[in-house]
N, C-alpha and C positions, 0 to 999 in steps of 0.2 A: 781287710785291706791287703791287696796283692802286692806281691815284689815290684811288679811293672809298673804299679801306682806310685809306689814309694819312690822307685827312681825318678820317675817323671816329675814327683815333687821336688825332690834333691836337685833336679836338673834346673826348675823354675826358680828355685830359691838361691842356687847358684849363679843363674843370670841376673837377676834382681840384685845381689850382692855385686855382680862385676859392675852392671851400670852403675850402681850408686857410688861404688869407690871409685870408678874411672872419673864420673863427673865431679867428685870430690877432689880429686887429687890435679885433674887437669885443673879446676877453678883454682885450687889452692896454688898451682905452679902460675897460672897467669896474674893472680891476686899478688903474689910474691913479686914478681916480675915488676906490675905496674906501680904498687905501693914503692918498692923499692928505686924505680925511677924517678917517682915523684918527690921523695925523700931527698934524693941526691938533687934535683933541682932547688927544693927549697932550702937544703944547706948551702949551697953555691950563692944564691941571692940573699942570704941573711946576712951577709957582710956589706951588700950593697944597701939594703934598706928594709922597712918592716915589709914582711910578706904576708898575703891574704888569699886563701884560697879554701877549698871544699873537695872532700875526697868520697862523698856521698854517690856521685855519678859513677865512681870506680866500684863502691860495694852494689849499688843496683846493677851494675852491667856484669858483675860475676853471677850473678841469677842466669843470665843467658848463656854466658860462657859455661857454666856448669851444665847447662840444658844441652846445649852443644856437644860437650863431651860425652855426655851420657847417651844421647842418641847416635854418637859416632861408635860409641862401646857397643850398641846393639848389632851393628854390621857383623859382628865377629861371629854372630851364630848363624845368618845365613851363608856368611864366609867359611864358616866350618862344613856345613852341607854342601857347598860348592866344591870345595875341595876333596870332599868323599865320594860324591855320587857325580860331580861335575855338571850339575843343574845349572843351566843358563839363567833360569828365573831367579834362583839364589845369589847368583853372582850381580845381577840386576838389582836385586834388594839390598846387597851389601853396598854396591856402589853409591845407590840413592839414599841409604841412610848416612853413608860417609859425607854426600854431599851437602844434605839438609844439615847434619851437626855443623860442618864448617860454615855453612851460611849463618847459623844461630852464631858460633863463635865470633864470626867475623862481625854481626849486627853488634854483639858484645863490647867488643874491641872498639868500635865506633862509636858508642855510646860512652864509654869510658872517657872518651877526649876531653869532655869538660872538666874531669876531675883532673887533669893535668896541667890545666891552664892556672896560673896564679898571676897575681898582679903585686907588684912591687912599689911601695912609696919611697920614694927618695927625696932628700931635702928640696929640690927644686924641679922634679918630675916626677911623672907617673907611668909605669911601665908594666903592659899586659904580655906576659909570656905564654904562648901556646906550645904545642907540641914541635912544631916546625918554626913557626914565625915569632916575630917579637915586635912590639910597636910602642912607641914612648912619645909623650906629650910632656911640653913643660907645665908646670903647675900654674904659672903666671899666665897662659894662654886662655885658661878656662875662662869661657865667657858666661856659661850658664848651665844649670842642671835639670834637666828634665825627667819626665816619667816614662819609662818605654809604655806603648798602649797593648801590646799583646805578650808581655813579659815581664816576670817580677825582676826588672832592672832599672838603674837610674843610669840616663845618657848623659855624657860629658859633651858640651859642644865647645869647640875650641876653634882658634884661627886654622889648625890644621885638620880640621873634620871632626869627626864624632867618634866616640868611645863609650861603648857598653859595658857597665859593671853590675853583675848579676848579684840581687840582692840575697842570693841563696849561700853567697859563701860567709865562711867563719869570720867573725869580726869586722861585717859590714859596717856596724854602727860605727866604730872606731875609726874605721875608713873614710867614711861619709863626714863625720865631724873634724877630721884633721884636713879633708880637703876644703870644707867651708872655712875653716881657720885661716888655711895657707894660701888661698886663691885671693889675690887683692880685688879683683873685681866684685866678688861676694861678699866681702867684709868692709869696704871702704864705707864711711860716714854717709857719703852722699846716695849709697846704693838704694835702688827701691826695691823692695822684696820680690818685684816680678824678675829679678836677674835668677832667683831659684828656679823659676819657672816661668820662661818668658809667655808662654801661650795660657795662663791663668792667673786671675788676681788672688793673691794668697791672703789678702784682707778679709776676704767674703766667700766662703766655700759652702756648698749645698748638693746636696744628692738632687738629682734632676726629677722634676715630675713625672717623666716618662718611665724612668727606672721604677718609682714607687707605684705607679699605674700599671706597668706589666707584669709586675710582682703578684699585684693583687689581682688581675685580670687574669692571670696563670692559674693562679689558685682557685679561682672562681669557675673557670673551664673545667678544671680537674675534677671538681665537685659536680658539676654539672655532668660532666661524662660518668662517673662511676654511679652516679643515680639514675641515668638516663639508658645507658646502655641495654640494660636487661630487657626494656621494654622496646628495643630495636631490633631484636633479634627473634628468632622462632626457639621457644624452650621447649624443649619435648618431656614429657612427664606426667603422672598422673593429675597435678595440681600446678598448672605454669603459673597462675599468679601468685601462690604462695612461693614458688621458687624463685620468682622474679623479686620479690620483696626481700626473701633469703640472701640473693645476689647483691641486691640494694645495701643491706645491712653489711655484708662483707667488704664491699666497696667503700662504705662509709667509715669502718673501721679502717682499712689500710689508708684512706685518705686522712683520718684523724692521726695517723701516726707520723705520715709524709709531711703534712701541712706544717705542724710546727717545727720539724726539721729544716724546713727550707726557710720559714721566717726566721728561725734563729740564725741559719747562715747568712742570708740576705740582709737582715733588720735586726741585728743582735738588741737585746733590751738594754736601754740606758745608753746606747751611744748615740751621739747626734746627728741629725741629719742635715743641721745648718749650723755653720760656726763664722764668729765674726770675729777678727783680730784688730784690736785698737792696742795704742801705746799706752792707753791709762784703763783699760777694762777687756774683759772676755765675755762674750754672749754666745749663748747655745740654746738649741732647742731640740727637744728627740722626736720622734714619729707621733707621739700624741703628748698635748700639754703646751704651755705657752713657754716664752722664752725665759731663761735663767741666765745670770750674769754674776759676775765677781771682778773686783777692783783689780787691777794688777798687781798691786802692791800686796795681795794675798797670795800670790802664785810665787810657790818656792821651787818648784821642780817643771820640767815640760821635756822629758827624755822618752826615747824610744827604749823600752825596756823588754828586749829581745828574749823569746821564749822559744823552746823545740817542743814539737809535737811528736810522737813517733806513729809511723803507719807501716805495719809489719817489721816493726823491728828497725825502720831506717828514719833517721832523723828529719824533720824538716823544720824551717824557721819560720817563726812568727814573728812580726816587728809591731807590737800596739804601742801606740803613744798614749802616754798618762798625763794628764794635765793635774797637779797635785796642788792644793790649797790647804792654806794654814787651818781653816774652820773643819777640816778631815774631807771635804769633798774630793772626788778622783773622777775626771771625766776621761774616758777611755776610747779611744779611736784605733779601730784594728785596721789591719790592710784591706781588708774587703771594702770597709767602709770608705777609707782613704781613696782607693781606685773608684768607688762610686762618685767620689766628688773630684775625679779627674786628677788626682795627685798620688803622693805617697807619704805614709807617716813620717818619713825622715823630712821631707820637703815642709811639711805642717810644723812639725818641731823646731827646725831651724828658723822660721818665720817667727813662730812666737818668741824664741830665746830672743831674736834679734830686736823685737819690738815690745816685748812686754817684761823680759828679765834684765833690763839695763836702767842705769841711774837716770837714763836720759827724761824720762819722764815723771820722775820720782820729785818731791818736794822737800823743801827745808824742814818742815815737820816730819815727813817721813824719815829724815835722816835723824832727827833728835829722838824718835820714837826707837830707831833702830840702836842707836847709842845706848839707850835705856835699857832695851833688851838684852844686849851683851853685857851690860853691867850686872844685870839680875844673874847672867851666867856666871859672869866671874865671882860673885859675891858666894855662890854655892847654892845649889839645889839639888833635889832628886833628879834622877836621871831621866825620868818620861818628864818632868818638869822642864829640864834642861832643853830635851829635843825640841819641846813645843817652843821654847822662847828661841831657840836656833831657826826654826822653820819662820817664825815670824821677823826676826832680825834680815833672814835672807830675803823675804818678799819685800820687806821695807826697802832695803839698801842693798841690791845684787850687785854690787862691785866685784872687783876679784877677790879682797878679803872676805866679804860676805858669802861669796860662794865657795870659798874653802872651808867654811863651816860644816858643808855637806858632810865631809870627812870624818870631823868629829863627832856628828849626829848618826852616821854610819856604824862607827866603832861602839856608840852607847847602845844601838839598838842591836847591835851583834852580841853584846855582854847580856842584854836583857832577853835574849833569846827570841827576837823577833826580825829573822833572817831576810823575810820578803821585804819588809821596810827599809833594813839596812841596805839591801842592793839597791833600792831606788835612790837613797841618799849617794851611795858609791858610783853609780851610773850617772847622778847629775852633777857631780864632783869631775868624773873623768869627761865630761862633756867639755870641761873647761881645761883640766889639767889633765891632759891625755897620756903624757909621759911620766906618771908617777906609777912604777912598777909596784910599789907598795900597796895602792889603791887597789890595782889589778888584783894582786893577790888577796886582798882583804875580800873582795867582791867575789874571787873564785871560791872563798869559802862559805859563801852565803848558799853555794850550789851544790855543795857537798852531798853525796848519797842520793839513793834512789834515782828515779827518771832525770835527775838534771844532771846526771854525770857528764853528759855529752857538752852541755853548756859550761861545765866547771873545766874540761880538756880544753875548752876553746880559749877560755879566760885566762887560763895558767900559760897558754902558749904565748899569748900576747905578753903577759908578764915576763916570761923567761926572754923572749926577742927584745924587750926593753932593757933586761937587767943585762944581757950580753953586750949590748950597743953602749951601754954606759960603762 
């Protein structure tokens, strides 16, 4: 290798290092500025009420900011040529690269704006604080909670207008439960469940036949296409018939990979396509098979158990609703399934808790059986057996005292090293006793380590806010 080639290679490596380093330092500077501003906003509002928000938009936007600074740094190369040779083409290239880089930086800063938005829940009002604007609505004026059609958000309808709350913010479960509990029109004894979603009957939810038919027809047409297209085009070769069958086999193989993924995403196994909520029972049916049902006095938890999945290192919230019964049955309804039903998992959860997890539909015999189960607990038994008796007691008589047993069950399960089940009980407890910072800390312990660290941080943040306010 000649000396000139080595020099050229060194120049290329130096240019790459320059581009990467300028991009990294530019993104770091922008990120530090954006995160510091957000942190100041949260600290200023923490004394006013509980603060909810998410910085995921900022993190995603920094990718565009990095790309913009990297492109801008490339302009140094043609700029150097222009300074040495006064080449007008080099000057145009330098200016163009700077302009394109500035556009990417600008787009990144615009995309970061949702990350600067926070929601503050005060004792009597809800305030949404954006970068330059602020809007506040009295909680007493909330008339209904609906689901946005084209965005993962819940929309509050008030006498002063509408306010959208993104379900991607950290701690959205807690915010939603507090709103439902504090808004008088949503929790009054005479309330119909339609107040949660005026345009939907939450007592009977179902995926429309059109949705199911469209998915089936789409997969069928895809199969027809991959099998038929080799016969619709001219195939050049020594043996066209053999090649067509080969293309059909390849297409069938690809369809066999894609179809299960589409089905799993659109119609997850064991998630119901129809749900009926009554005060004395719950009924559901899947895509295949008949109706299943359980008495309401066997239901001990109906909580949205938020999870986080990671796409290219960035967290994304999922809000599956899990209905848990004493016999071990767990009915899960995911975000997508709830959307297919025209609502959200949070709205379904609130409707189920209001109708089924209350003593209104329980009988005197249920009360007696619950007292007997509590007597069994107090007489002493193995931890696993105690958890089963607690679940039975909660389902039979879910008053405030009964629902408070969720905390005891969570502690027992955590000691038994069953964190997923413990987390379910802590969530059910916090649905009712949302201000218990100790329970939030216990819930966070269930998310320690591994991919759940983001959820741990979010839960600890809520606990810290409650501790500071107390």
